[in-house]
C-alpha positions in Angstrom: 11.8 294.9 41.7 12.4 295.9 38.1 9.9 298.0 36.1 7.8 296.4 33.5 9.5 296.3 30.2 8.7 294.8 26.7 11.5 292.4 26.9 9.0 289.5 27.0 6.4 290.9 24.7 3.4 293.3 25.1 1.6 292.0 28.2 3.0 293.1 31.6 1.0 291.8 34.6 -0.7 295.2 35.1 -1.9 295.3 31.6 -3.2 291.6 31.9 -5.0 292.6 35.0 -6.6 295.7 33.4 -7.6 294.1 30.0 -8.1 290.4 30.6 -8.2 288.6 33.9 -8.8 291.3 36.6 -12.5 292.2 36.3 -13.8 289.7 38.6 -14.8 286.0 38.8 -17.9 286.3 36.5 -16.6 288.7 33.9 -12.8 288.0 33.5 -11.5 286.6 30.4 -9.0 283.7 29.9 -5.5 284.4 28.6 -4.3 282.8 25.4 -1.2 280.7 25.4 1.3 283.5 24.6 -0.3 285.8 27.2 0.0 283.1 29.9 3.6 282.2 28.8 4.7 285.9 28.9 3.0 286.4 32.4 4.8 283.5 34.0 8.2 284.5 32.2 7.8 287.9 33.8 7.1 286.4 37.3 10.2 284.1 37.1 12.3 287.1 36.1 11.1 288.9 39.2 9.8 291.7 37.3 6.3 292.5 38.8 6.1 294.5 42.0 4.6 292.6 44.9 1.1 294.3 44.7 0.7 293.6 41.1 1.9 289.9 41.5 -0.4 289.2 44.4 -3.3 290.7 42.5 -2.5 288.6 39.4 -2.3 285.3 41.5 -5.7 286.2 43.1 -7.2 287.0 39.8 -6.0 283.7 38.4 -7.5 282.0 41.6 -11.0 283.6 41.4 -11.3 283.1 37.6 -9.8 279.6 37.7 -7.1 278.7 35.2 -8.1 276.6 32.2 -5.9 273.8 30.8 -4.3 276.1 28.1 -3.1 278.6 30.7 -1.9 275.8 33.0 -0.1 274.1 30.0 1.6 277.4 29.2 2.7 278.0 32.8 4.1 274.3 32.9 6.0 274.7 29.8 7.6 278.0 30.9 8.5 276.3 34.2 10.1 273.4 32.5 11.9 275.6 30.0 13.4 278.1 32.5 13.6 276.3 35.9 13.5 272.6 35.9 16.6 270.5 35.9 15.5 267.0 35.1 17.7 264.0 35.4 16.3 260.7 34.4 17.2 257.5 36.0 17.9 254.4 33.9 14.5 253.0 34.9 11.2 254.6 34.2 9.5 255.3 37.6 6.0 256.3 38.7 6.2 260.1 39.5 4.3 261.0 42.7 4.1 264.9 42.7 1.1 265.8 44.8 2.7 266.0 48.2 4.0 269.6 48.3 1.4 271.2 50.8 2.0 268.6 53.4 -0.3 267.1 56.2 -1.0 268.2 59.6 -3.4 265.5 61.0 -3.0 262.2 59.4 0.0 260.0 58.8 2.0 260.3 55.6 1.7 256.9 54.0 3.5 257.7 50.6 7.0 257.0 51.5 6.1 253.6 53.0 3.8 252.9 49.9 6.6 254.0 47.5 9.1 251.8 49.2 6.8 248.8 49.2 6.1 249.4 45.5 9.8 249.5 44.8 10.2 246.3 46.6 7.6 244.7 44.4 9.6 246.0 41.3 7.8 249.3 40.4 10.2 252.1 40.8 8.8 255.3 42.3 10.0 258.8 42.6 8.7 261.7 44.6 9.6 265.4 45.0 8.8 268.2 47.4 10.3 271.2 49.1 10.7 272.6 52.5 7.1 273.2 53.8 5.9 274.8 50.7 3.4 277.6 51.1 0.7 278.1 52.2 0.1 275.2 54.7 3.8 274.6 55.6 3.1 271.1 57.0 5.0 267.9 56.9 5.7 266.3 53.5 7.6 263.4 52.2 10.9 265.1 52.8 10.3 265.4 56.6 9.5 261.7 56.9 12.6 260.7 54.9 14.6 262.9 57.2 13.2 261.2 60.1 14.2 257.9 58.6 17.8 258.9 58.1 17.5 259.2 54.4 19.4 261.9 52.6 17.0 264.4 51.0 18.9 267.6 50.3 20.7 266.2 47.1 21.1 267.4 43.5 19.1 265.7 40.7 21.8 263.6 39.5 22.1 262.0 42.9 18.3 261.6 43.1 18.4 259.7 39.8 21.2 257.4 41.2 19.1 256.9 44.3 16.2 255.6 42.1 18.4 253.1 40.3 20.1 252.0 43.4 16.9 251.4 45.6 13.9 251.6 43.3 12.7 254.7 45.2 14.1 258.3 44.8 13.5 261.7 46.3 14.0 265.0 44.2 14.5 268.1 46.3 12.7 271.2 44.9 15.4 273.8 45.7 17.9 271.7 43.7 15.9 270.7 40.6 13.4 273.7 40.4 15.1 276.8 41.9 12.9 279.3 40.0 9.8 278.1 41.8 11.7 277.9 45.1 12.6 281.5 44.7 8.9 282.4 44.8 8.4 281.0 48.2 8.5 284.2 50.2 5.9 285.9 47.8 3.7 282.9 48.0 3.8 282.9 51.7 2.8 286.5 51.9 -0.3 285.6 49.8 -1.7 283.3 52.5 -3.7 281.3 49.9 -2.9 278.9 47.2 -2.1 280.0 43.6 -1.6 278.2 40.3 2.1 277.7 41.4 0.8 275.1 43.8 -0.6 273.2 40.9 2.1 273.4 38.3 5.1 272.6 40.8 3.5 269.0 41.2 3.9 268.5 37.5 7.7 269.3 37.4 8.4 265.6 36.8 12.3 265.9 37.5 12.8 262.1 36.6 11.1 262.4 33.3 8.8 259.6 34.2 6.1 258.5 31.8 3.4 258.0 34.5 2.1 260.6 36.9 0.3 259.6 40.0 -1.6 262.4 41.9 -4.7 263.2 43.9 -7.6 265.6 43.9 -10.5 266.7 46.1 -13.0 266.7 43.2 -12.9 264.8 39.9 -13.1 268.0 37.9 -9.5 268.7 39.0 -8.2 265.3 37.7 -10.0 266.1 34.3 -8.2 269.6 34.3 -4.7 267.9 34.9 -5.4 265.4 32.0 -6.3 268.3 29.8 -3.2 270.1 31.0 -1.1 267.3 29.8 -2.8 267.5 26.4 -2.1 271.2 26.3 1.4 271.2 27.4 4.4 270.7 25.1 6.8 269.9 28.0 4.8 267.9 30.3 3.6 264.8 28.2 3.0 261.8 30.4 1.8 258.5 28.8 -0.4 257.9 31.8 -2.1 259.8 34.6 -3.7 258.1 37.6 -5.4 260.1 40.3 -7.7 259.6 43.2 -9.3 261.2 46.1 -6.7 261.8 48.7 -6.5 262.5 52.4 -6.0 266.2 53.1 -5.5 266.5 49.4 -2.5 264.5 49.5 -1.4 261.4 47.6 -2.7 259.1 50.2 -6.0 257.3 49.4 -8.8 258.3 51.8 -10.8 255.4 53.2 -14.3 254.6 52.1 -15.9 255.4 48.8 -13.3 256.8 46.5 -13.2 258.2 43.1 -10.3 257.2 40.7 -9.3 258.7 37.4 -7.2 256.8 34.9 -6.0 258.3 31.6 -3.6 257.0 28.9 -2.4 259.1 26.0 -4.6 258.8 23.0 -7.6 257.6 25.1 -10.5 259.2 27.0 -10.4 259.7 30.7 -11.7 256.7 32.5 -13.1 257.4 36.0 -14.5 254.8 38.4 -15.3 254.3 42.0 -13.9 251.9 44.6 -14.9 251.0 48.2 -11.5 250.7 49.9 -12.9 248.2 52.4 -13.1 245.7 49.6 -9.3 246.0 49.5 -8.8 245.6 53.3 -8.9 249.2 54.0 -12.1 248.9 56.4 -11.7 251.8 58.8 -12.3 255.6 59.0 -9.9 258.4 58.1 -9.7 259.3 61.8 -8.0 256.0 62.4 -4.9 257.2 60.4 -4.5 260.4 62.6 -1.2 261.0 64.4 0.1 263.7 66.8 3.5 264.3 65.3 3.2 263.6 61.5 6.8 263.3 60.5 8.1 261.4 63.4 5.1 259.0 63.8 4.9 258.6 60.0 8.5 257.5 59.9 8.0 255.0 62.7 5.0 253.7 61.0 6.9 253.4 57.7 9.9 251.5 59.3 7.4 249.0 61.1 5.2 248.4 58.1 7.9 247.8 55.6 9.5 245.4 58.1 6.3 243.4 58.4 5.9 244.3 62.1 2.5 245.9 61.8 -0.7 244.2 61.0 -3.2 247.1 61.5 -4.9 249.9 59.7 -1.7 251.5 58.8 -0.3 248.3 57.3 -3.5 247.9 55.1 -3.5 251.6 54.0 0.3 251.4 53.0 -0.5 248.2 51.1 -3.4 249.8 49.1 -1.4 252.9 48.3 1.5 250.6 47.2 -1.0 248.8 45.0 -2.0 251.9 43.4 1.6 252.8 42.4 2.1 249.3 41.0 -1.1 249.5 39.1 -0.2 252.9 37.7 3.2 251.8 36.6 1.6 248.9 34.6 3.1 246.1 36.7 -0.4 244.8 37.6 -3.6 244.5 35.7 -5.7 245.4 38.7 -5.6 246.9 42.1 -6.2 243.4 43.6 -3.2 242.1 41.8 -1.1 245.0 43.0 -2.3 244.4 46.5 -1.0 240.9 46.4 2.3 242.2 45.0 2.6 244.8 47.8 1.9 242.3 50.5 4.3 239.8 49.0 7.2 242.5 49.0 6.5 243.1 52.7 6.4 239.4 53.5 9.6 238.4 51.7 11.7 241.3 52.9 12.0 243.1 49.6 10.5 246.3 51.0 12.7 246.3 53.9 15.7 246.0 51.7 14.7 249.1 49.8 14.6 251.1 53.0 18.0 249.7 54.0 19.5 250.8 50.6 18.0 254.2 50.8 19.6 254.7 54.3 23.0 253.6 53.1 22.8 255.7 49.9 
């Protein structure tokens, strides 16, 4: 790797470690916007040696990045890496599906297809088993369904307009982040890259739908939207997801809803009140990609009436609600079930396969 230079400014990662972020979780300081920008520019330019880069990522992890730092990272990513191509429609962007799942079925493909059938366009994006978990993600379910995934951003935009559902492939639209895969894999733990790649928004959507383990993360993402100059959604809807994924976990669930110019609204739902009256273990599968694809195909065709059908319908309802096409989750649920019953959801899957 190249030696540290002043090409980007005065803050090589080693200096940031020594003077700002590297003194430990209790005494480390936050970076200002320019320091964070310069740090990520250097990383994307492949300047830091592996030891310094790993130490910097760990230091950021233990001190926890604030929204100003995350906003700076997101801005640099958008400026230097992301190739955005917007479809003619304005879809809901589902970006929180990079790490994948290892136990429970992936419901988001089916949910996005059902929402699209109900008239709410949806896009998602992921790579190939992104570090660190390297588990199954949307891509692998779509592959099992016979849907093309390794396509360029312009084709992805066309896919959204043709079917109402679209997939953007990270190596094609965000190659700079994809190039970091080997170094991230060597880390063995998550870094801030796992967060910012979910905010790439390759379809330039005005609505972001995501998930969290704890509500504090949703608040941080909203504050990141306020701090960022490049990622500026009009609305962010997030909820507690299974395995940290953008599938709603059954039971008592927190939801965060923010619209630009307003304060974050958070509320709680009991998923049983929306027909999702079962345990998380009831959604477990043995082969995540293969079985998720089979579940998707059967649910959108109206051939299942079980816990998977209920979970898909509720997840589709969240997408319809986030997109502003339903005033409540209950209304969105009615729309989702109608799209399955009248064949609209099945038509979306058919269009995807023929694309």
